[in-house]
BAGUFI-36386 format. One record per residue (C-alpha): residue in three letters; residue number from 1; x, y, z. Coordinates in nm, 3 decimals, padded with zeros to 5 digits. Layout:
<rs>
+------+-----+---------+---------+---------+
| rest |  nr |      c1 |      c2 |      c3 |
+------+-----+---------+---------+---------+
|  ala | NUM |       X |       Y |       Z |
...
+------+-----+---------+---------+---------+
</rs>
This chain:
<rs>
+------+-----+---------+---------+---------+
| rest |  nr |      c1 |      c2 |      c3 |
+------+-----+---------+---------+---------+
|  met |   1 |  02.999 |  01.423 | -00.709 |
|  ser |   2 |  03.099 |  01.671 | -00.980 |
|  ala |   3 |  02.973 |  02.012 | -01.026 |
|  lys |   4 |  02.622 |  02.118 | -00.926 |
|  leu |   5 |  02.348 |  02.000 | -01.132 |
|  ala |   6 |  02.083 |  02.270 | -01.287 |
|  ile |   7 |  01.762 |  02.121 | -01.227 |
|  ala |   8 |  01.422 |  02.298 | -01.281 |
|  val |   9 |  01.057 |  02.208 | -01.227 |
|  val |  10 |  00.783 |  02.256 | -01.520 |
|  gly |  11 |  00.452 |  02.316 | -01.348 |
|  phe |  12 |  00.419 |  02.480 | -01.015 |
|  gly |  13 |  00.108 |  02.322 | -00.897 |
|  ala |  14 |  00.058 |  02.137 | -00.554 |
|  ile |  15 |  00.321 |  01.861 | -00.624 |
|  gly |  16 |  00.544 |  02.098 | -00.828 |
|  arg |  17 |  00.588 |  02.320 | -00.519 |
|  gln |  18 |  00.688 |  02.032 | -00.326 |
|  his |  19 |  00.961 |  01.910 | -00.593 |
|  ala |  20 |  01.089 |  02.288 | -00.582 |
|  arg |  21 |  01.126 |  02.301 | -00.222 |
|  asn |  22 |  01.339 |  01.985 | -00.219 |
|  leu |  23 |  01.537 |  02.054 | -00.507 |
|  ala |  24 |  01.640 |  02.401 | -00.358 |
|  asn |  25 |  01.756 |  02.237 | -00.060 |
|  ile |  26 |  01.945 |  01.915 | -00.201 |
|  glu |  27 |  02.323 |  01.920 | -00.189 |
|  gly |  28 |  02.473 |  01.907 | -00.527 |
|  val |  29 |  02.181 |  02.074 | -00.694 |
|  asp |  30 |  02.161 |  02.437 | -00.840 |
|  phe |  31 |  01.786 |  02.483 | -00.854 |
|  ala |  32 |  01.726 |  02.650 | -01.188 |
|  gly |  33 |  01.373 |  02.779 | -01.129 |
|  val |  34 |  01.000 |  02.723 | -01.229 |
|  val |  35 |  00.823 |  02.706 | -01.565 |
|  asp |  36 |  00.452 |  02.779 | -01.538 |
|  pro |  37 |  00.227 |  02.976 | -01.788 |
|  leu |  38 |  00.027 |  03.118 | -01.513 |
|  ser |  39 |  00.123 |  03.468 | -01.385 |
|  asp |  40 | -00.005 |  03.374 | -01.040 |
|  ala |  41 |  00.208 |  03.044 | -01.015 |
|  arg |  42 |  00.520 |  03.246 | -01.134 |
|  ala |  43 |  00.453 |  03.524 | -00.874 |
|  ser |  44 |  00.430 |  03.249 | -00.609 |
|  ala |  45 |  00.757 |  03.099 | -00.724 |
|  glu |  46 |  00.931 |  03.449 | -00.721 |
|  ser |  47 |  00.796 |  03.489 | -00.371 |
|  his |  48 |  01.005 |  03.192 | -00.261 |
|  gly |  49 |  01.318 |  03.318 | -00.431 |
|  tyr |  50 |  01.296 |  03.084 | -00.726 |
|  pro |  51 |  01.366 |  03.208 | -01.106 |
|  ser |  52 |  01.051 |  03.175 | -01.302 |
|  phe |  53 |  00.991 |  03.136 | -01.675 |
|  ser |  54 |  00.659 |  03.128 | -01.885 |
|  ser |  55 |  00.779 |  02.852 | -02.108 |
|  val |  56 |  01.007 |  02.587 | -02.144 |
|  glu |  57 |  01.151 |  02.753 | -02.454 |
|  asp |  58 |  01.255 |  03.051 | -02.207 |
|  leu |  59 |  01.397 |  02.793 | -01.949 |
|  leu |  60 |  01.608 |  02.645 | -02.236 |
|  lys |  61 |  01.787 |  02.954 | -02.297 |
|  asn |  62 |  01.968 |  02.895 | -01.970 |
|  pro |  63 |  02.215 |  02.615 | -01.866 |
|  leu |  64 |  01.999 |  02.322 | -01.774 |
|  asp |  65 |  02.090 |  01.934 | -01.677 |
|  ala |  66 |  01.738 |  01.809 | -01.593 |
|  ala |  67 |  01.374 |  01.909 | -01.516 |
|  val |  68 |  01.093 |  01.760 | -01.318 |
|  val |  69 |  00.781 |  01.757 | -01.520 |
|  ser |  70 |  00.479 |  01.808 | -01.282 |
|  val |  71 |  00.194 |  01.940 | -01.524 |
|  pro |  72 | -00.124 |  01.788 | -01.603 |
|  thr |  73 | -00.145 |  01.446 | -01.738 |
|  ala |  74 | -00.197 |  01.541 | -02.122 |
|  leu |  75 |  00.115 |  01.764 | -02.124 |
|  his |  76 |  00.348 |  01.491 | -01.983 |
|  tyr |  77 |  00.402 |  01.377 | -02.341 |
|  pro |  78 |  00.492 |  01.695 | -02.543 |
|  ile |  79 |  00.686 |  01.843 | -02.270 |
|  ser |  80 |  00.881 |  01.559 | -02.184 |
|  leu |  81 |  00.972 |  01.509 | -02.542 |
|  gln |  82 |  01.069 |  01.866 | -02.588 |
|  leu |  83 |  01.308 |  01.836 | -02.290 |
|  ile |  84 |  01.448 |  01.512 | -02.414 |
|  his |  85 |  01.517 |  01.645 | -02.778 |
|  ala |  86 |  01.705 |  01.919 | -02.602 |
|  gly |  87 |  01.905 |  01.664 | -02.429 |
|  ile |  88 |  01.778 |  01.731 | -02.093 |
|  gly |  89 |  01.718 |  01.457 | -01.818 |
|  val |  90 |  01.348 |  01.401 | -01.719 |
|  leu |  91 |  01.176 |  01.309 | -01.407 |
|  val |  92 |  00.797 |  01.297 | -01.524 |
|  glu |  93 |  00.510 |  01.258 | -01.275 |
|  lys |  94 |  00.307 |  00.957 | -01.310 |
|  pro |  95 |  00.134 |  00.856 | -01.511 |
|  leu |  96 |  00.397 |  00.848 | -01.785 |
|  ala |  97 |  00.177 |  00.960 | -02.036 |
|  gln |  98 | -00.214 |  00.946 | -02.167 |
|  thr |  99 | -00.144 |  00.653 | -02.381 |
|  ile | 100 |  00.061 |  00.363 | -02.439 |
|  glu | 101 |  00.162 |  00.480 | -02.762 |
|  gln | 102 |  00.282 |  00.812 | -02.620 |
|  gly | 103 |  00.454 |  00.644 | -02.326 |
|  thr | 104 |  00.644 |  00.422 | -02.575 |
|  glu | 105 |  00.773 |  00.704 | -02.782 |
|  met | 106 |  00.900 |  00.891 | -02.481 |
|  ile | 107 |  01.100 |  00.583 | -02.365 |
|  glu | 108 |  01.225 |  00.519 | -02.722 |
|  arg | 109 |  01.330 |  00.872 | -02.768 |
|  ser | 110 |  01.510 |  00.896 | -02.427 |
|  arg | 111 |  01.701 |  00.560 | -02.507 |
|  ala | 112 |  01.802 |  00.660 | -02.848 |
|  gly | 113 |  01.941 |  00.994 | -02.706 |
|  gly | 114 |  02.093 |  00.831 | -02.404 |
|  ile | 115 |  01.904 |  01.077 | -02.211 |
|  pro | 116 |  01.778 |  00.980 | -01.850 |
|  leu | 117 |  01.377 |  00.927 | -01.826 |
|  met | 118 |  01.242 |  00.846 | -01.463 |
|  val | 119 |  00.893 |  00.828 | -01.361 |
|  gly | 120 |  00.759 |  00.972 | -01.052 |
|  tyr | 121 |  00.634 |  00.664 | -00.849 |
|  val | 122 |  00.719 |  00.830 | -00.520 |
|  glu | 123 |  00.570 |  00.535 | -00.291 |
|  arg | 124 |  00.853 |  00.315 | -00.395 |
|  phe | 125 |  01.052 |  00.560 | -00.173 |
|  asn | 126 |  00.826 |  00.553 |  00.099 |
|  pro | 127 |  01.031 |  00.421 |  00.417 |
|  ala | 128 |  00.748 |  00.186 |  00.493 |
|  ile | 129 |  00.777 |  00.047 |  00.156 |
|  ile | 130 |  01.141 |  00.001 |  00.183 |
|  ala | 131 |  01.110 | -00.182 |  00.496 |
|  ala | 132 |  00.858 | -00.416 |  00.354 |
|  gln | 133 |  01.074 | -00.490 |  00.060 |
|  gly | 134 |  01.335 | -00.612 |  00.296 |
|  leu | 135 |  01.108 | -00.832 |  00.452 |
|  ile | 136 |  01.010 | -00.991 |  00.127 |
|  arg | 137 |  01.340 | -01.014 | -00.005 |
|  asp | 138 |  01.472 | -01.194 |  00.307 |
|  gly | 139 |  01.184 | -01.438 |  00.275 |
|  leu | 140 |  01.021 | -01.383 |  00.605 |
|  val | 141 |  00.685 | -01.337 |  00.451 |
|  gly | 142 |  00.749 | -01.661 |  00.270 |
|  lys | 143 |  00.546 | -01.737 | -00.064 |
|  pro | 144 |  00.285 | -01.449 | -00.117 |
|  leu | 145 | -00.064 | -01.574 | -00.169 |
|  gln | 146 | -00.273 | -01.229 | -00.164 |
|  val | 147 | -00.207 | -00.866 | -00.185 |
|  thr | 148 | -00.474 | -00.588 | -00.100 |
|  thr | 149 | -00.438 | -00.208 | -00.145 |
|  arg | 150 | -00.642 |  00.073 | -00.045 |
|  arg | 151 | -00.586 |  00.410 | -00.184 |
|  val | 152 | -00.904 |  00.610 | -00.086 |
|  gly | 153 | -01.007 |  00.960 |  00.012 |
|  thr | 154 | -01.193 |  01.288 | -00.106 |
|  trp | 155 | -01.186 |  01.445 | -00.434 |
|  pro | 156 | -00.827 |  01.631 | -00.479 |
|  ala | 157 | -00.874 |  01.985 | -00.642 |
|  arg | 158 | -00.563 |  01.941 | -00.849 |
|  val | 159 | -00.714 |  01.666 | -01.090 |
|  arg | 160 | -00.841 |  01.798 | -01.415 |
|  asp | 161 | -00.786 |  01.544 | -01.678 |
|  ala | 162 | -00.753 |  01.199 | -01.533 |
|  asn | 163 | -00.980 |  00.946 | -01.373 |
|  val | 164 | -00.906 |  00.785 | -01.032 |
|  ile | 165 | -00.736 |  00.472 | -01.171 |
|  val | 166 | -00.516 |  00.652 | -01.388 |
|  asp | 167 | -00.433 |  00.936 | -01.142 |
|  ile | 168 | -00.380 |  00.760 | -00.816 |
|  gly | 169 | -00.460 |  00.397 | -00.874 |
|  val | 170 | -00.136 |  00.364 | -01.092 |
|  his | 171 |  00.058 |  00.403 | -00.750 |
|  asp | 172 | -00.060 |  00.070 | -00.617 |
|  ile | 173 | -00.068 | -00.115 | -00.943 |
|  asp | 174 |  00.293 | -00.012 | -00.981 |
|  leu | 175 |  00.356 | -00.126 | -00.598 |
|  ile | 176 |  00.225 | -00.450 | -00.638 |
|  ser | 177 |  00.445 | -00.529 | -00.934 |
|  phe | 178 |  00.757 | -00.364 | -00.775 |
|  leu | 179 |  00.725 | -00.556 | -00.454 |
|  leu | 180 |  00.650 | -00.881 | -00.609 |
|  gln | 181 |  00.885 | -00.823 | -00.893 |
|  thr | 182 |  00.638 | -00.950 | -01.153 |
|  asn | 183 |  00.395 | -00.825 | -01.446 |
|  leu | 184 |  00.038 | -00.805 | -01.333 |
|  thr | 185 | -00.270 | -00.921 | -01.555 |
|  leu | 186 | -00.598 | -00.765 | -01.514 |
|  leu | 187 | -00.874 | -01.001 | -01.436 |
|  asp | 188 | -01.168 | -00.784 | -01.355 |
|  ala | 189 | -01.240 | -00.423 | -01.283 |
|  gln | 190 | -01.554 | -00.263 | -01.125 |
|  gly | 191 | -01.640 |  00.085 | -01.058 |
|  gly | 192 | -01.822 |  00.400 | -01.174 |
|  met | 193 | -01.914 |  00.759 | -01.115 |
|  ala | 194 | -02.040 |  00.826 | -00.777 |
|  ile | 195 | -02.005 |  01.207 | -00.753 |
|  ser | 196 | -01.836 |  01.302 | -01.113 |
|  thr | 197 | -02.034 |  01.304 | -01.413 |
|  asp | 198 | -01.738 |  01.280 | -01.653 |
|  arg | 199 | -01.475 |  01.036 | -01.509 |
|  ile | 200 | -01.445 |  00.720 | -01.296 |
|  asp | 201 | -01.399 |  00.815 | -00.936 |
|  tyr | 202 | -01.437 |  00.472 | -00.769 |
|  ala | 203 | -01.302 |  00.136 | -00.888 |
|  ser | 204 | -01.202 | -00.205 | -00.746 |
|  leu | 205 | -00.929 | -00.402 | -00.947 |
|  met | 206 | -00.862 | -00.778 | -00.937 |
|  met | 207 | -00.528 | -00.878 | -01.062 |
|  asp | 208 | -00.309 | -01.182 | -01.113 |
|  ala | 209 |  00.029 | -01.110 | -01.002 |
|  gly | 210 |  00.233 | -01.401 | -01.095 |
|  gly | 211 |  00.010 | -01.644 | -00.923 |
|  val | 212 | -00.074 | -01.397 | -00.631 |
|  ala | 213 | -00.422 | -01.277 | -00.597 |
|  ala | 214 | -00.401 | -00.902 | -00.605 |
|  thr | 215 | -00.697 | -00.648 | -00.528 |
|  ala | 216 | -00.681 | -00.276 | -00.540 |
|  leu | 217 | -00.948 | -00.045 | -00.389 |
|  ile | 218 | -00.938 |  00.317 | -00.515 |
|  asn | 219 | -01.176 |  00.608 | -00.485 |
|  trp | 220 | -01.220 |  00.978 | -00.425 |
|  val | 221 | -01.531 |  00.905 | -00.221 |
|  thr | 222 | -01.428 |  00.783 |  00.098 |
|  pro | 223 | -01.443 |  01.083 |  00.365 |
|  val | 224 | -01.109 |  00.996 |  00.536 |
|  lys | 225 | -00.760 |  00.935 |  00.349 |
|  ile | 226 | -00.631 |  00.584 |  00.372 |
|  arg | 227 | -00.309 |  00.450 |  00.201 |
|  asp | 228 | -00.218 |  00.103 |  00.301 |
|  met | 229 | -00.135 | -00.250 |  00.189 |
|  thr | 230 | -00.140 | -00.589 |  00.322 |
|  ile | 231 |  00.056 | -00.884 |  00.207 |
|  thr | 232 | -00.038 | -01.249 |  00.339 |
|  gly | 233 |  00.236 | -01.510 |  00.260 |
|  leu | 234 |  00.283 | -01.873 |  00.389 |
|  ala | 235 |  00.541 | -01.757 |  00.626 |
|  gly | 236 |  00.397 | -01.444 |  00.743 |
|  phe | 237 |  00.170 | -01.127 |  00.716 |
|  leu | 238 |  00.273 | -00.763 |  00.633 |
|  gln | 239 |  00.065 | -00.445 |  00.683 |
|  ile | 240 |  00.198 | -00.138 |  00.553 |
|  asp | 241 |  00.063 |  00.224 |  00.612 |
|  tyr | 242 |  00.223 |  00.483 |  00.380 |
|  leu | 243 |  00.091 |  00.764 |  00.542 |
|  arg | 244 |  00.230 |  00.681 |  00.888 |
|  gln | 245 |  00.516 |  00.537 |  00.745 |
|  gln | 246 |  00.468 |  00.230 |  00.946 |
|  thr | 247 |  00.521 | -00.135 |  00.856 |
|  his | 248 |  00.407 | -00.426 |  01.091 |
|  phe | 249 |  00.475 | -00.805 |  01.060 |
|  ala | 250 |  00.324 | -01.106 |  01.194 |
|  pro | 251 |  00.514 | -01.432 |  01.154 |
|  gly | 252 |  00.334 | -01.731 |  01.055 |
|  arg | 253 |  00.317 | -02.066 |  01.222 |
|  asp | 254 |  00.434 | -02.425 |  01.131 |
|  phe | 255 |  00.148 | -02.653 |  01.130 |
|  val | 256 |  00.155 | -03.036 |  01.206 |
|  ile | 257 | -00.090 | -03.246 |  01.029 |
|  thr | 258 | -00.266 | -03.448 |  01.279 |
|  glu | 259 | -00.520 | -03.720 |  01.266 |
|  ser | 260 | -00.758 | -03.535 |  01.485 |
|  tyr | 261 | -00.918 | -03.235 |  01.293 |
|  glu | 262 | -00.962 | -03.078 |  01.646 |
|  asp | 263 | -00.602 | -03.108 |  01.730 |
|  phe | 264 | -00.511 | -02.945 |  01.380 |
|  ile | 265 | -00.747 | -02.659 |  01.443 |
|  ala | 266 | -00.591 | -02.605 |  01.800 |
|  gln | 267 | -00.269 | -02.506 |  01.629 |
|  tyr | 268 | -00.419 | -02.197 |  01.497 |
|  glu | 269 | -00.364 | -01.918 |  01.734 |
|  glu | 270 | -00.407 | -01.538 |  01.661 |
|  gly | 271 | -00.055 | -01.404 |  01.584 |
|  val | 272 |  00.081 | -01.076 |  01.701 |
|  leu | 273 |  00.169 | -00.754 |  01.475 |
|  leu | 274 |  00.505 | -00.661 |  01.539 |
|  glu | 275 |  00.610 | -00.304 |  01.441 |
|  cys | 276 |  00.915 | -00.301 |  01.207 |
|  pro | 277 |  01.194 | -00.042 |  01.254 |
|  val | 278 |  01.145 |  00.219 |  00.979 |
|  val | 279 |  01.382 |  00.531 |  00.919 |
|  arg | 280 |  01.111 |  00.808 |  00.856 |
|  arg | 281 |  01.199 |  01.049 |  00.569 |
|  glu | 282 |  00.999 |  01.234 |  00.310 |
|  pro | 283 |  00.963 |  00.989 |  00.026 |
|  leu | 284 |  00.964 |  01.286 | -00.233 |
|  arg | 285 |  01.304 |  01.393 | -00.129 |
|  leu | 286 |  01.442 |  01.032 | -00.141 |
|  glu | 287 |  01.297 |  01.015 | -00.491 |
|  leu | 288 |  01.467 |  01.317 | -00.594 |
|  glu | 289 |  01.791 |  01.222 | -00.449 |
|  lys | 290 |  01.763 |  00.904 | -00.658 |
|  phe | 291 |  01.699 |  01.126 | -00.957 |
|  val | 292 |  02.027 |  01.308 | -00.882 |
|  asp | 293 |  02.222 |  00.987 | -00.855 |
|  val | 294 |  02.076 |  00.881 | -01.185 |
|  leu | 295 |  02.190 |  01.195 | -01.356 |
|  his | 296 |  02.526 |  01.134 | -01.219 |
|  gly | 297 |  02.539 |  00.787 | -01.391 |
|  ala | 298 |  02.333 |  00.547 | -01.141 |
|  glu | 299 |  02.109 |  00.303 | -01.294 |
|  cys | 300 |  01.771 |  00.452 | -01.383 |
|  pro | 301 |  01.473 |  00.264 | -01.277 |
|  asp | 302 |  01.319 |  00.110 | -01.578 |
|  pro | 303 |  01.026 |  00.314 | -01.718 |
|  lys | 304 |  00.879 |  00.036 | -01.911 |
|  ile | 305 |  00.746 | -00.084 | -01.558 |
|  ala | 306 |  00.581 |  00.265 | -01.549 |
|  leu | 307 |  00.442 |  00.183 | -01.893 |
|  glu | 308 |  00.283 | -00.152 | -01.766 |
|  ser | 309 |  00.121 |  00.021 | -01.477 |
|  leu | 310 | -00.027 |  00.259 | -01.728 |
|  arg | 311 | -00.151 | -00.031 | -01.941 |
|  ile | 312 | -00.327 | -00.194 | -01.672 |
|  ala | 313 | -00.496 |  00.126 | -01.553 |
|  leu | 314 | -00.612 |  00.200 | -01.910 |
|  glu | 315 | -00.747 | -00.152 | -01.949 |
|  ala | 316 | -00.940 | -00.117 | -01.626 |
|  thr | 317 | -01.079 |  00.212 | -01.741 |
|  gly | 318 | -01.187 |  00.055 | -02.053 |
|  met | 319 | -01.355 | -00.261 | -01.886 |
|  ile | 320 | -01.551 | -00.032 | -01.638 |
|  glu | 321 | -01.652 |  00.234 | -01.922 |
|  arg | 322 | -01.790 | -00.081 | -02.127 |
|  lys | 323 | -01.973 | -00.212 | -01.843 |
|  leu | 324 | -02.140 |  00.143 | -01.783 |
|  arg | 325 | -02.250 |  00.168 | -02.151 |
|  leu | 326 | -02.418 | -00.171 | -02.141 |
|  gly | 327 | -02.588 | -00.063 | -01.817 |
|  ala | 328 | -02.422 | -00.366 | -01.645 |
|  pro | 329 | -02.398 | -00.387 | -01.256 |
|  thr | 330 | -02.034 | -00.237 | -01.145 |
+------+-----+---------+---------+---------+
</rs>
């Protein structure tokens, strides 16, 4: 690689701190510091030895190649555009923006200027997902039939301006599309406000993934944190645990059509889940290493896929909100 890249983090909240920790230790990166308008956040950054700035304007007075934007969702659009206009590469946390129009403009401006724009779908870099992707690519699952995801847990303190679908559900919407290499169509969305009084905090989404039945269960109500996915195919079954970074696979069976229904049913025996080899690493670190590669000229993941994930999340939000207004069962 060439000279070190100067990369900063804008927003020193829960995820921004993790970005900073990793960037400060990635070979080939000169960590340029942290931007945050809050003095307490800047003091915390400085206690770690990071330079701190109160605004993007102050940051841009220094040499800079790229920045990670990890601010509240409402600020993704203006801050990312400010950086793109300055010729700075951007890794923006998910979701891409608050609206499709904002996200479209961000993509168009970045492409017009030849500026890298990558969206932080960190689960793509989860080693368990990488292992599952290989099994699917090699045909061991066969034709996928059903996909089910669960992303549930308690209410996160960091969320201020997004509902559960837009904030965390977009991860699984993206993963389904990513693993199956197809666009999604929303068929139905149910949900509501169990704890919150101003935003959806639980939802179930039914989607068509290129002929595959896909279901996503999302909430901030379950007292334990669960992040998993199952994929059923004609040739096998995948069980993926994002938190434990574990992927299990159960091979399917070849069935012989018989004249006797009893003989046919006798072929059905419960399979055995086999644990697949997974090289465990921090997904965020892998994502940032990919971003560094992109800054050095590697192909950037298409941000239009992130735009599609946002579209599904917003469609689901609108569907549930309409049902709530009409008083329909959710």
